[in-house]
mmCIF file of the N, C-alpha and C atoms, coordinates in Angstrom:
data_MODEL
# 
_entry.id   MODEL 
# 
loop_
_atom_site.group_PDB 
_atom_site.id 
_atom_site.type_symbol 
_atom_site.label_atom_id 
_atom_site.label_alt_id 
_atom_site.label_comp_id 
_atom_site.label_asym_id 
_atom_site.label_entity_id 
_atom_site.label_seq_id 
_atom_site.pdbx_PDB_ins_code 
_atom_site.Cartn_x 
_atom_site.Cartn_y 
_atom_site.Cartn_z 
_atom_site.occupancy 
_atom_site.B_iso_or_equiv 
_atom_site.pdbx_formal_charge 
_atom_site.auth_seq_id 
_atom_site.auth_comp_id 
_atom_site.auth_asym_id 
_atom_site.auth_atom_id 
_atom_site.pdbx_PDB_model_num 
ATOM 1   N N  . UNK A 1 1  ? 43.315 -73.058 18.973 1.00 0.00 ? 1  UNK A N  1 
ATOM 2   C CA . UNK A 1 1  ? 43.558 -73.556 20.319 1.00 0.00 ? 1  UNK A CA 1 
ATOM 3   C C  . UNK A 1 1  ? 43.707 -72.377 21.275 1.00 0.00 ? 1  UNK A C  1 
ATOM 4   N N  . UNK A 1 2  ? 42.989 -72.421 22.369 1.00 0.00 ? 2  UNK A N  1 
ATOM 5   C CA . UNK A 1 2  ? 43.066 -71.334 23.331 1.00 0.00 ? 2  UNK A CA 1 
ATOM 6   C C  . UNK A 1 2  ? 43.953 -71.741 24.501 1.00 0.00 ? 2  UNK A C  1 
ATOM 7   N N  . UNK A 1 3  ? 44.500 -70.736 25.159 1.00 0.00 ? 3  UNK A N  1 
ATOM 8   C CA . UNK A 1 3  ? 45.319 -70.979 26.337 1.00 0.00 ? 3  UNK A CA 1 
ATOM 9   C C  . UNK A 1 3  ? 44.571 -70.475 27.556 1.00 0.00 ? 3  UNK A C  1 
ATOM 10  N N  . UNK A 1 4  ? 44.863 -71.057 28.690 1.00 0.00 ? 4  UNK A N  1 
ATOM 11  C CA . UNK A 1 4  ? 44.233 -70.664 29.935 1.00 0.00 ? 4  UNK A CA 1 
ATOM 12  C C  . UNK A 1 4  ? 45.016 -69.509 30.531 1.00 0.00 ? 4  UNK A C  1 
ATOM 13  N N  . UNK A 1 5  ? 44.316 -68.432 30.841 1.00 0.00 ? 5  UNK A N  1 
ATOM 14  C CA . UNK A 1 5  ? 44.935 -67.252 31.426 1.00 0.00 ? 5  UNK A CA 1 
ATOM 15  C C  . UNK A 1 5  ? 44.408 -67.076 32.831 1.00 0.00 ? 5  UNK A C  1 
ATOM 16  N N  . UNK A 1 6  ? 45.289 -67.020 33.800 1.00 0.00 ? 6  UNK A N  1 
ATOM 17  C CA . UNK A 1 6  ? 44.902 -66.841 35.189 1.00 0.00 ? 6  UNK A CA 1 
ATOM 18  C C  . UNK A 1 6  ? 45.088 -65.381 35.579 1.00 0.00 ? 6  UNK A C  1 
ATOM 19  N N  . UNK A 1 7  ? 43.984 -64.697 35.828 1.00 0.00 ? 7  UNK A N  1 
ATOM 20  C CA . UNK A 1 7  ? 43.999 -63.294 36.228 1.00 0.00 ? 7  UNK A CA 1 
ATOM 21  C C  . UNK A 1 7  ? 43.997 -63.250 37.745 1.00 0.00 ? 7  UNK A C  1 
ATOM 22  N N  . UNK A 1 8  ? 45.058 -62.745 38.337 1.00 0.00 ? 8  UNK A N  1 
ATOM 23  C CA . UNK A 1 8  ? 45.253 -62.831 39.788 1.00 0.00 ? 8  UNK A CA 1 
ATOM 24  C C  . UNK A 1 8  ? 44.546 -61.707 40.544 1.00 0.00 ? 8  UNK A C  1 
ATOM 25  N N  . UNK A 1 9  ? 43.295 -61.475 40.241 1.00 0.00 ? 9  UNK A N  1 
ATOM 26  C CA . UNK A 1 9  ? 42.522 -60.441 40.918 1.00 0.00 ? 9  UNK A CA 1 
ATOM 27  C C  . UNK A 1 9  ? 41.672 -61.053 42.020 1.00 0.00 ? 9  UNK A C  1 
ATOM 28  N N  . UNK A 1 10 ? 41.375 -60.223 42.993 1.00 0.00 ? 10 UNK A N  1 
ATOM 29  C CA . UNK A 1 10 ? 40.454 -60.649 44.053 1.00 0.00 ? 10 UNK A CA 1 
ATOM 30  C C  . UNK A 1 10 ? 39.028 -60.621 43.496 1.00 0.00 ? 10 UNK A C  1 
ATOM 31  N N  . UNK A 1 11 ? 38.099 -61.264 44.178 1.00 0.00 ? 11 UNK A N  1 
ATOM 32  C CA . UNK A 1 11 ? 36.702 -61.198 43.711 1.00 0.00 ? 11 UNK A CA 1 
ATOM 33  C C  . UNK A 1 11 ? 36.194 -59.757 43.580 1.00 0.00 ? 11 UNK A C  1 
ATOM 34  N N  . UNK A 1 12 ? 36.560 -58.889 44.517 1.00 0.00 ? 12 UNK A N  1 
ATOM 35  C CA . UNK A 1 12 ? 36.126 -57.488 44.448 1.00 0.00 ? 12 UNK A CA 1 
ATOM 36  C C  . UNK A 1 12 ? 36.734 -56.792 43.228 1.00 0.00 ? 12 UNK A C  1 
ATOM 37  N N  . UNK A 1 13 ? 38.002 -57.056 42.953 1.00 0.00 ? 13 UNK A N  1 
ATOM 38  C CA . UNK A 1 13 ? 38.652 -56.457 41.782 1.00 0.00 ? 13 UNK A CA 1 
ATOM 39  C C  . UNK A 1 13 ? 38.000 -56.948 40.493 1.00 0.00 ? 13 UNK A C  1 
ATOM 40  N N  . UNK A 1 14 ? 37.625 -58.208 40.462 1.00 0.00 ? 14 UNK A N  1 
ATOM 41  C CA . UNK A 1 14 ? 36.928 -58.744 39.286 1.00 0.00 ? 14 UNK A CA 1 
ATOM 42  C C  . UNK A 1 14 ? 35.564 -58.072 39.095 1.00 0.00 ? 14 UNK A C  1 
ATOM 43  N N  . UNK A 1 15 ? 34.834 -57.896 40.198 1.00 0.00 ? 15 UNK A N  1 
ATOM 44  C CA . UNK A 1 15 ? 33.531 -57.231 40.102 1.00 0.00 ? 15 UNK A CA 1 
ATOM 45  C C  . UNK A 1 15 ? 33.677 -55.789 39.635 1.00 0.00 ? 15 UNK A C  1 
ATOM 46  N N  . UNK A 1 16 ? 34.675 -55.087 40.172 1.00 0.00 ? 16 UNK A N  1 
ATOM 47  C CA . UNK A 1 16 ? 34.896 -53.697 39.775 1.00 0.00 ? 16 UNK A CA 1 
ATOM 48  C C  . UNK A 1 16 ? 35.280 -53.590 38.307 1.00 0.00 ? 16 UNK A C  1 
ATOM 49  N N  . UNK A 1 17 ? 36.097 -54.518 37.829 1.00 0.00 ? 17 UNK A N  1 
ATOM 50  C CA . UNK A 1 17 ? 36.471 -54.526 36.412 1.00 0.00 ? 17 UNK A CA 1 
ATOM 51  C C  . UNK A 1 17 ? 35.258 -54.813 35.539 1.00 0.00 ? 17 UNK A C  1 
ATOM 52  N N  . UNK A 1 18 ? 34.446 -55.785 35.935 1.00 0.00 ? 18 UNK A N  1 
ATOM 53  C CA . UNK A 1 18 ? 33.243 -56.105 35.166 1.00 0.00 ? 18 UNK A CA 1 
ATOM 54  C C  . UNK A 1 18 ? 32.287 -54.918 35.127 1.00 0.00 ? 18 UNK A C  1 
ATOM 55  N N  . UNK A 1 19 ? 32.164 -54.214 36.247 1.00 0.00 ? 19 UNK A N  1 
ATOM 56  C CA . UNK A 1 19 ? 31.294 -53.036 36.299 1.00 0.00 ? 19 UNK A CA 1 
ATOM 57  C C  . UNK A 1 19 ? 31.827 -51.929 35.401 1.00 0.00 ? 19 UNK A C  1 
ATOM 58  N N  . UNK A 1 20 ? 33.123 -51.702 35.421 1.00 0.00 ? 20 UNK A N  1 
ATOM 59  C CA . UNK A 1 20 ? 33.721 -50.664 34.574 1.00 0.00 ? 20 UNK A CA 1 
ATOM 60  C C  . UNK A 1 20 ? 33.540 -50.990 33.097 1.00 0.00 ? 20 UNK A C  1 
ATOM 61  N N  . UNK A 1 21 ? 33.719 -52.255 32.750 1.00 0.00 ? 21 UNK A N  1 
ATOM 62  C CA . UNK A 1 21 ? 33.527 -52.661 31.355 1.00 0.00 ? 21 UNK A CA 1 
ATOM 63  C C  . UNK A 1 21 ? 32.069 -52.509 30.951 1.00 0.00 ? 21 UNK A C  1 
ATOM 64  N N  . UNK A 1 22 ? 31.156 -52.916 31.821 1.00 0.00 ? 22 UNK A N  1 
ATOM 65  C CA . UNK A 1 22 ? 29.728 -52.808 31.504 1.00 0.00 ? 22 UNK A CA 1 
ATOM 66  C C  . UNK A 1 22 ? 29.311 -51.353 31.308 1.00 0.00 ? 22 UNK A C  1 
ATOM 67  N N  . UNK A 1 23 ? 29.868 -50.458 32.109 1.00 0.00 ? 23 UNK A N  1 
ATOM 68  C CA . UNK A 1 23 ? 29.516 -49.039 32.006 1.00 0.00 ? 23 UNK A CA 1 
ATOM 69  C C  . UNK A 1 23 ? 30.100 -48.376 30.766 1.00 0.00 ? 23 UNK A C  1 
ATOM 70  N N  . UNK A 1 24 ? 31.123 -48.972 30.166 1.00 0.00 ? 24 UNK A N  1 
ATOM 71  C CA . UNK A 1 24 ? 31.799 -48.355 29.020 1.00 0.00 ? 24 UNK A CA 1 
ATOM 72  C C  . UNK A 1 24 ? 31.791 -49.243 27.784 1.00 0.00 ? 24 UNK A C  1 
ATOM 73  N N  . UNK A 1 25 ? 30.930 -50.228 27.764 1.00 0.00 ? 25 UNK A N  1 
ATOM 74  C CA . UNK A 1 25 ? 30.891 -51.186 26.662 1.00 0.00 ? 25 UNK A CA 1 
ATOM 75  C C  . UNK A 1 25 ? 30.440 -50.519 25.365 1.00 0.00 ? 25 UNK A C  1 
ATOM 76  N N  . UNK A 1 26 ? 31.149 -50.845 24.292 1.00 0.00 ? 26 UNK A N  1 
ATOM 77  C CA . UNK A 1 26 ? 30.797 -50.327 22.968 1.00 0.00 ? 26 UNK A CA 1 
ATOM 78  C C  . UNK A 1 26 ? 30.629 -51.476 21.973 1.00 0.00 ? 26 UNK A C  1 
ATOM 79  N N  . UNK A 1 27 ? 30.276 -52.663 22.485 1.00 0.00 ? 27 UNK A N  1 
ATOM 80  C CA . UNK A 1 27 ? 30.042 -53.808 21.599 1.00 0.00 ? 27 UNK A CA 1 
ATOM 81  C C  . UNK A 1 27 ? 28.874 -53.493 20.672 1.00 0.00 ? 27 UNK A C  1 
ATOM 82  N N  . UNK A 1 28 ? 28.935 -54.054 19.463 1.00 0.00 ? 28 UNK A N  1 
ATOM 83  C CA . UNK A 1 28 ? 27.881 -53.818 18.477 1.00 0.00 ? 28 UNK A CA 1 
ATOM 84  C C  . UNK A 1 28 ? 27.417 -55.139 17.906 1.00 0.00 ? 28 UNK A C  1 
ATOM 85  N N  . UNK A 1 29 ? 26.103 -55.257 17.757 1.00 0.00 ? 29 UNK A N  1 
ATOM 86  C CA . UNK A 1 29 ? 25.516 -56.440 17.140 1.00 0.00 ? 29 UNK A CA 1 
ATOM 87  C C  . UNK A 1 29 ? 25.129 -56.086 15.714 1.00 0.00 ? 29 UNK A C  1 
ATOM 88  N N  . UNK A 1 30 ? 25.630 -56.871 14.772 1.00 0.00 ? 30 UNK A N  1 
ATOM 89  C CA . UNK A 1 30 ? 25.285 -56.719 13.359 1.00 0.00 ? 30 UNK A CA 1 
ATOM 90  C C  . UNK A 1 30 ? 24.639 -58.020 12.904 1.00 0.00 ? 30 UNK A C  1 
ATOM 91  N N  . UNK A 1 31 ? 23.329 -58.066 13.016 1.00 0.00 ? 31 UNK A N  1 
ATOM 92  C CA . UNK A 1 31 ? 22.636 -59.305 12.687 1.00 0.00 ? 31 UNK A CA 1 
ATOM 93  C C  . UNK A 1 31 ? 23.002 -60.385 13.680 1.00 0.00 ? 31 UNK A C  1 
ATOM 94  N N  . UNK A 1 32 ? 23.506 -61.484 13.170 1.00 0.00 ? 32 UNK A N  1 
ATOM 95  C CA . UNK A 1 32 ? 23.920 -62.597 14.030 1.00 0.00 ? 32 UNK A CA 1 
ATOM 96  C C  . UNK A 1 32 ? 25.350 -62.431 14.534 1.00 0.00 ? 32 UNK A C  1 
ATOM 97  N N  . UNK A 1 33 ? 26.070 -61.450 14.012 1.00 0.00 ? 33 UNK A N  1 
ATOM 98  C CA . UNK A 1 33 ? 27.464 -61.222 14.401 1.00 0.00 ? 33 UNK A CA 1 
ATOM 99  C C  . UNK A 1 33 ? 27.555 -60.224 15.554 1.00 0.00 ? 33 UNK A C  1 
ATOM 100 N N  . UNK A 1 34 ? 28.512 -60.460 16.415 1.00 0.00 ? 34 UNK A N  1 
ATOM 101 C CA . UNK A 1 34 ? 28.784 -59.548 17.520 1.00 0.00 ? 34 UNK A CA 1 
ATOM 102 C C  . UNK A 1 34 ? 30.199 -59.029 17.352 1.00 0.00 ? 34 UNK A C  1 
ATOM 103 N N  . UNK A 1 35 ? 30.345 -57.732 17.355 1.00 0.00 ? 35 UNK A N  1 
ATOM 104 C CA . UNK A 1 35 ? 31.664 -57.110 17.305 1.00 0.00 ? 35 UNK A CA 1 
ATOM 105 C C  . UNK A 1 35 ? 31.978 -56.643 18.711 1.00 0.00 ? 35 UNK A C  1 
ATOM 106 N N  . UNK A 1 36 ? 32.974 -57.277 19.324 1.00 0.00 ? 36 UNK A N  1 
ATOM 107 C CA . UNK A 1 36 ? 33.327 -56.947 20.707 1.00 0.00 ? 36 UNK A CA 1 
ATOM 108 C C  . UNK A 1 36 ? 34.091 -55.629 20.759 1.00 0.00 ? 36 UNK A C  1 
ATOM 109 N N  . UNK A 1 37 ? 33.827 -54.872 21.832 1.00 0.00 ? 37 UNK A N  1 
ATOM 110 C CA . UNK A 1 37 ? 34.572 -53.636 22.057 1.00 0.00 ? 37 UNK A CA 1 
ATOM 111 C C  . UNK A 1 37 ? 35.972 -53.987 22.581 1.00 0.00 ? 37 UNK A C  1 
ATOM 112 N N  . UNK A 1 38 ? 36.854 -52.996 22.591 1.00 0.00 ? 38 UNK A N  1 
ATOM 113 C CA . UNK A 1 38 ? 38.236 -53.219 23.015 1.00 0.00 ? 38 UNK A CA 1 
ATOM 114 C C  . UNK A 1 38 ? 38.327 -53.719 24.455 1.00 0.00 ? 38 UNK A C  1 
ATOM 115 N N  . UNK A 1 39 ? 37.446 -53.235 25.318 1.00 0.00 ? 39 UNK A N  1 
ATOM 116 C CA . UNK A 1 39 ? 37.472 -53.671 26.720 1.00 0.00 ? 39 UNK A CA 1 
ATOM 117 C C  . UNK A 1 39 ? 37.149 -55.151 26.857 1.00 0.00 ? 39 UNK A C  1 
ATOM 118 N N  . UNK A 1 40 ? 36.148 -55.612 26.136 1.00 0.00 ? 40 UNK A N  1 
ATOM 119 C CA . UNK A 1 40 ? 35.794 -57.027 26.195 1.00 0.00 ? 40 UNK A CA 1 
ATOM 120 C C  . UNK A 1 40 ? 36.870 -57.899 25.555 1.00 0.00 ? 40 UNK A C  1 
ATOM 121 N N  . UNK A 1 41 ? 37.498 -57.424 24.509 1.00 0.00 ? 41 UNK A N  1 
ATOM 122 C CA . UNK A 1 41 ? 38.596 -58.173 23.890 1.00 0.00 ? 41 UNK A CA 1 
ATOM 123 C C  . UNK A 1 41 ? 39.759 -58.282 24.869 1.00 0.00 ? 41 UNK A C  1 
ATOM 124 N N  . UNK A 1 42 ? 40.096 -57.165 25.553 1.00 0.00 ? 42 UNK A N  1 
ATOM 125 C CA . UNK A 1 42 ? 41.213 -57.168 26.489 1.00 0.00 ? 42 UNK A CA 1 
ATOM 126 C C  . UNK A 1 42 ? 40.963 -58.132 27.644 1.00 0.00 ? 42 UNK A C  1 
ATOM 127 N N  . UNK A 1 43 ? 39.742 -58.133 28.184 1.00 0.00 ? 43 UNK A N  1 
ATOM 128 C CA . UNK A 1 43 ? 39.467 -58.952 29.361 1.00 0.00 ? 43 UNK A CA 1 
ATOM 129 C C  . UNK A 1 43 ? 39.515 -60.454 29.046 1.00 0.00 ? 43 UNK A C  1 
ATOM 130 N N  . UNK A 1 44 ? 39.434 -60.809 27.786 1.00 0.00 ? 44 UNK A N  1 
ATOM 131 C CA . UNK A 1 44 ? 39.599 -62.216 27.406 1.00 0.00 ? 44 UNK A CA 1 
ATOM 132 C C  . UNK A 1 44 ? 41.047 -62.670 27.581 1.00 0.00 ? 44 UNK A C  1 
ATOM 133 N N  . UNK A 1 45 ? 41.988 -61.731 27.568 1.00 0.00 ? 45 UNK A N  1 
ATOM 134 C CA . UNK A 1 45 ? 43.393 -62.061 27.780 1.00 0.00 ? 45 UNK A CA 1 
ATOM 135 C C  . UNK A 1 45 ? 43.976 -62.947 26.709 1.00 0.00 ? 45 UNK A C  1 
ATOM 136 N N  . UNK A 1 46 ? 43.538 -62.747 25.466 1.00 0.00 ? 46 UNK A N  1 
ATOM 137 C CA . UNK A 1 46 ? 43.958 -63.628 24.376 1.00 0.00 ? 46 UNK A CA 1 
ATOM 138 C C  . UNK A 1 46 ? 45.393 -63.387 23.925 1.00 0.00 ? 46 UNK A C  1 
ATOM 139 N N  . UNK A 1 47 ? 45.899 -62.184 24.101 1.00 0.00 ? 47 UNK A N  1 
ATOM 140 C CA . UNK A 1 47 ? 47.261 -61.884 23.657 1.00 0.00 ? 47 UNK A CA 1 
ATOM 141 C C  . UNK A 1 47 ? 48.115 -61.502 24.854 1.00 0.00 ? 47 UNK A C  1 
ATOM 142 N N  . UNK A 1 48 ? 49.430 -61.593 24.727 1.00 0.00 ? 48 UNK A N  1 
ATOM 143 C CA . UNK A 1 48 ? 50.305 -61.141 25.816 1.00 0.00 ? 48 UNK A CA 1 
ATOM 144 C C  . UNK A 1 48 ? 50.088 -59.670 26.162 1.00 0.00 ? 48 UNK A C  1 
ATOM 145 N N  . UNK A 1 49 ? 49.783 -58.841 25.169 1.00 0.00 ? 49 UNK A N  1 
ATOM 146 C CA . UNK A 1 49 ? 49.539 -57.425 25.441 1.00 0.00 ? 49 UNK A CA 1 
ATOM 147 C C  . UNK A 1 49 ? 48.283 -57.240 26.293 1.00 0.00 ? 49 UNK A C  1 
ATOM 148 N N  . UNK A 1 50 ? 47.258 -58.023 26.027 1.00 0.00 ? 50 UNK A N  1 
ATOM 149 C CA . UNK A 1 50 ? 46.031 -57.956 26.828 1.00 0.00 ? 50 UNK A CA 1 
ATOM 150 C C  . UNK A 1 50 ? 46.304 -58.387 28.266 1.00 0.00 ? 50 UNK A C  1 
ATOM 151 N N  . UNK A 1 51 ? 47.044 -59.457 28.420 1.00 0.00 ? 51 UNK A N  1 
ATOM 152 C CA . UNK A 1 51 ? 47.368 -59.935 29.770 1.00 0.00 ? 51 UNK A CA 1 
ATOM 153 C C  . UNK A 1 51 ? 48.214 -58.911 30.510 1.00 0.00 ? 51 UNK A C  1 
ATOM 154 N N  . UNK A 1 52 ? 49.155 -58.287 29.812 1.00 0.00 ? 52 UNK A N  1 
ATOM 155 C CA . UNK A 1 52 ? 49.997 -57.253 30.425 1.00 0.00 ? 52 UNK A CA 1 
ATOM 156 C C  . UNK A 1 52 ? 49.157 -56.053 30.838 1.00 0.00 ? 52 UNK A C  1 
ATOM 157 N N  . UNK A 1 53 ? 48.198 -55.695 30.032 1.00 0.00 ? 53 UNK A N  1 
ATOM 158 C CA . UNK A 1 53 ? 47.309 -54.577 30.370 1.00 0.00 ? 53 UNK A CA 1 
ATOM 159 C C  . UNK A 1 53 ? 46.512 -54.870 31.633 1.00 0.00 ? 53 UNK A C  1 
ATOM 160 N N  . UNK A 1 54 ? 45.994 -56.082 31.741 1.00 0.00 ? 54 UNK A N  1 
ATOM 161 C CA . UNK A 1 54 ? 45.229 -56.452 32.931 1.00 0.00 ? 54 UNK A CA 1 
ATOM 162 C C  . UNK A 1 54 ? 46.111 -56.448 34.180 1.00 0.00 ? 54 UNK A C  1 
ATOM 163 N N  . UNK A 1 55 ? 47.315 -56.977 34.055 1.00 0.00 ? 55 UNK A N  1 
ATOM 164 C CA . UNK A 1 55 ? 48.238 -56.954 35.190 1.00 0.00 ? 55 UNK A CA 1 
ATOM 165 C C  . UNK A 1 55 ? 48.620 -55.518 35.546 1.00 0.00 ? 55 UNK A C  1 
ATOM 166 N N  . UNK A 1 56 ? 48.755 -54.657 34.531 1.00 0.00 ? 56 UNK A N  1 
ATOM 167 C CA . UNK A 1 56 ? 49.045 -53.248 34.768 1.00 0.00 ? 56 UNK A CA 1 
ATOM 168 C C  . UNK A 1 56 ? 47.921 -52.556 35.525 1.00 0.00 ? 56 UNK A C  1 
ATOM 169 N N  . UNK A 1 57 ? 46.681 -52.894 35.199 1.00 0.00 ? 57 UNK A N  1 
ATOM 170 C CA . UNK A 1 57 ? 45.549 -52.331 35.926 1.00 0.00 ? 57 UNK A CA 1 
ATOM 171 C C  . UNK A 1 57 ? 45.588 -52.721 37.402 1.00 0.00 ? 57 UNK A C  1 
ATOM 172 N N  . UNK A 1 58 ? 45.948 -53.972 37.661 1.00 0.00 ? 58 UNK A N  1 
ATOM 173 C CA . UNK A 1 58 ? 46.067 -54.405 39.060 1.00 0.00 ? 58 UNK A CA 1 
ATOM 174 C C  . UNK A 1 58 ? 47.195 -53.671 39.769 1.00 0.00 ? 58 UNK A C  1 
ATOM 175 N N  . UNK A 1 59 ? 48.301 -53.456 39.086 1.00 0.00 ? 59 UNK A N  1 
ATOM 176 C CA . UNK A 1 59 ? 49.438 -52.731 39.679 1.00 0.00 ? 59 UNK A CA 1 
ATOM 177 C C  . UNK A 1 59 ? 49.020 -51.310 40.048 1.00 0.00 ? 59 UNK A C  1 
ATOM 178 N N  . UNK A 1 60 ? 48.349 -50.651 39.141 1.00 0.00 ? 60 UNK A N  1 
ATOM 179 C CA . UNK A 1 60 ? 47.902 -49.280 39.416 1.00 0.00 ? 60 UNK A CA 1 
ATOM 180 C C  . UNK A 1 60 ? 46.957 -49.264 40.605 1.00 0.00 ? 60 UNK A C  1 
ATOM 181 N N  . UNK A 1 61 ? 46.029 -50.194 40.628 1.00 0.00 ? 61 UNK A N  1 
ATOM 182 C CA . UNK A 1 61 ? 45.039 -50.235 41.709 1.00 0.00 ? 61 UNK A CA 1 
ATOM 183 C C  . UNK A 1 61 ? 45.678 -50.565 43.057 1.00 0.00 ? 61 UNK A C  1 
ATOM 184 N N  . UNK A 1 62 ? 46.587 -51.525 43.059 1.00 0.00 ? 62 UNK A N  1 
ATOM 185 C CA . UNK A 1 62 ? 47.142 -52.001 44.330 1.00 0.00 ? 62 UNK A CA 1 
ATOM 186 C C  . UNK A 1 62 ? 48.320 -51.176 44.830 1.00 0.00 ? 62 UNK A C  1 
ATOM 187 N N  . UNK A 1 63 ? 49.144 -50.644 43.935 1.00 0.00 ? 63 UNK A N  1 
ATOM 188 C CA . UNK A 1 63 ? 50.381 -49.980 44.343 1.00 0.00 ? 63 UNK A CA 1 
ATOM 189 C C  . UNK A 1 63 ? 50.321 -48.467 44.154 1.00 0.00 ? 63 UNK A C  1 
ATOM 190 N N  . UNK A 1 64 ? 50.020 -48.032 42.949 1.00 0.00 ? 64 UNK A N  1 
ATOM 191 C CA . UNK A 1 64 ? 50.092 -46.597 42.674 1.00 0.00 ? 64 UNK A CA 1 
ATOM 192 C C  . UNK A 1 64 ? 48.955 -45.794 43.291 1.00 0.00 ? 64 UNK A C  1 
ATOM 193 N N  . UNK A 1 65 ? 47.740 -46.306 43.237 1.00 0.00 ? 65 UNK A N  1 
ATOM 194 C CA . UNK A 1 65 ? 46.602 -45.564 43.777 1.00 0.00 ? 65 UNK A CA 1 
ATOM 195 C C  . UNK A 1 65 ? 46.757 -45.257 45.267 1.00 0.00 ? 65 UNK A C  1 
ATOM 196 N N  . UNK A 1 66 ? 47.155 -46.212 46.099 1.00 0.00 ? 66 UNK A N  1 
ATOM 197 C CA . UNK A 1 66 ? 47.369 -45.872 47.518 1.00 0.00 ? 66 UNK A CA 1 
ATOM 198 C C  . UNK A 1 66 ? 48.461 -44.822 47.712 1.00 0.00 ? 66 UNK A C  1 
ATOM 199 N N  . UNK A 1 67 ? 49.521 -44.880 46.902 1.00 0.00 ? 67 UNK A N  1 
ATOM 200 C CA . UNK A 1 67 ? 50.581 -43.874 47.006 1.00 0.00 ? 67 UNK A CA 1 
ATOM 201 C C  . UNK A 1 67 ? 50.075 -42.489 46.620 1.00 0.00 ? 67 UNK A C  1 
ATOM 202 N N  . UNK A 1 68 ? 49.308 -42.424 45.542 1.00 0.00 ? 68 UNK A N  1 
ATOM 203 C CA . UNK A 1 68 ? 48.766 -41.143 45.112 1.00 0.00 ? 68 UNK A CA 1 
ATOM 204 C C  . UNK A 1 68 ? 47.799 -40.574 46.136 1.00 0.00 ? 68 UNK A C  1 
ATOM 205 N N  . UNK A 1 69 ? 46.980 -41.429 46.718 1.00 0.00 ? 69 UNK A N  1 
ATOM 206 C CA . UNK A 1 69 ? 46.065 -40.955 47.769 1.00 0.00 ? 69 UNK A CA 1 
ATOM 207 C C  . UNK A 1 69 ? 46.838 -40.435 48.968 1.00 0.00 ? 69 UNK A C  1 
ATOM 208 N N  . UNK A 1 70 ? 47.893 -41.131 49.357 1.00 0.00 ? 70 UNK A N  1 
ATOM 209 C CA . UNK A 1 70 ? 48.701 -40.699 50.500 1.00 0.00 ? 70 UNK A CA 1 
ATOM 210 C C  . UNK A 1 70 ? 49.353 -39.343 50.204 1.00 0.00 ? 70 UNK A C  1 
ATOM 211 N N  . UNK A 1 71 ? 49.842 -39.150 49.005 1.00 0.00 ? 71 UNK A N  1 
ATOM 212 C CA . UNK A 1 71 ? 50.458 -37.868 48.644 1.00 0.00 ? 71 UNK A CA 1 
ATOM 213 C C  . UNK A 1 71 ? 49.423 -36.750 48.625 1.00 0.00 ? 71 UNK A C  1 
ATOM 214 N N  . UNK A 1 72 ? 48.238 -37.048 48.094 1.00 0.00 ? 72 UNK A N  1 
ATOM 215 C CA . UNK A 1 72 ? 47.192 -36.040 47.970 1.00 0.00 ? 72 UNK A CA 1 
ATOM 216 C C  . UNK A 1 72 ? 46.721 -35.545 49.329 1.00 0.00 ? 72 UNK A C  1 
ATOM 217 N N  . UNK A 1 73 ? 46.613 -36.449 50.276 1.00 0.00 ? 73 UNK A N  1 
ATOM 218 C CA . UNK A 1 73 ? 46.063 -36.097 51.578 1.00 0.00 ? 73 UNK A CA 1 
ATOM 219 C C  . UNK A 1 73 ? 47.125 -35.996 52.667 1.00 0.00 ? 73 UNK A C  1 
ATOM 220 N N  . UNK A 1 74 ? 48.378 -35.818 52.266 1.00 0.00 ? 74 UNK A N  1 
ATOM 221 C CA . UNK A 1 74 ? 49.463 -35.663 53.230 1.00 0.00 ? 74 UNK A CA 1 
ATOM 222 C C  . UNK A 1 74 ? 49.282 -34.332 53.970 1.00 0.00 ? 74 UNK A C  1 
ATOM 223 N N  . UNK A 1 75 ? 49.290 -34.366 55.282 1.00 0.00 ? 75 UNK A N  1 
ATOM 224 C CA . UNK A 1 75 ? 49.020 -33.184 56.079 1.00 0.00 ? 75 UNK A CA 1 
ATOM 225 C C  . UNK A 1 75 ? 50.214 -32.237 56.179 1.00 0.00 ? 75 UNK A C  1 
ATOM 226 N N  . UNK A 1 76 ? 51.386 -32.637 55.718 1.00 0.00 ? 76 UNK A N  1 
ATOM 227 C CA . UNK A 1 76 ? 52.585 -31.799 55.866 1.00 0.00 ? 76 UNK A CA 1 
ATOM 228 C C  . UNK A 1 76 ? 52.670 -30.691 54.829 1.00 0.00 ? 76 UNK A C  1 
ATOM 229 N N  . UNK A 1 77 ? 51.756 -30.610 53.905 1.00 0.00 ? 77 UNK A N  1 
ATOM 230 C CA . UNK A 1 77 ? 51.819 -29.610 52.840 1.00 0.00 ? 77 UNK A CA 1 
ATOM 231 C C  . UNK A 1 77 ? 51.425 -28.236 53.308 1.00 0.00 ? 77 UNK A C  1 
# 
């Protein structure tokens, strides 16, 4: 039984995540079997750790990245 996971990203954030996963995908096909890479497994959000990782990525993008950019380009240095 699967559970529904709601990822609270904007459409742009979803596209950027999909692009990052596509650029770094390491999935392997073995005959009729597909072995998913860690990125594709995480984006499914099947475990609490996967969901926490996705929420952490949003936190870094929305909160920490703007702060780091502001510090990097602060003119008072």
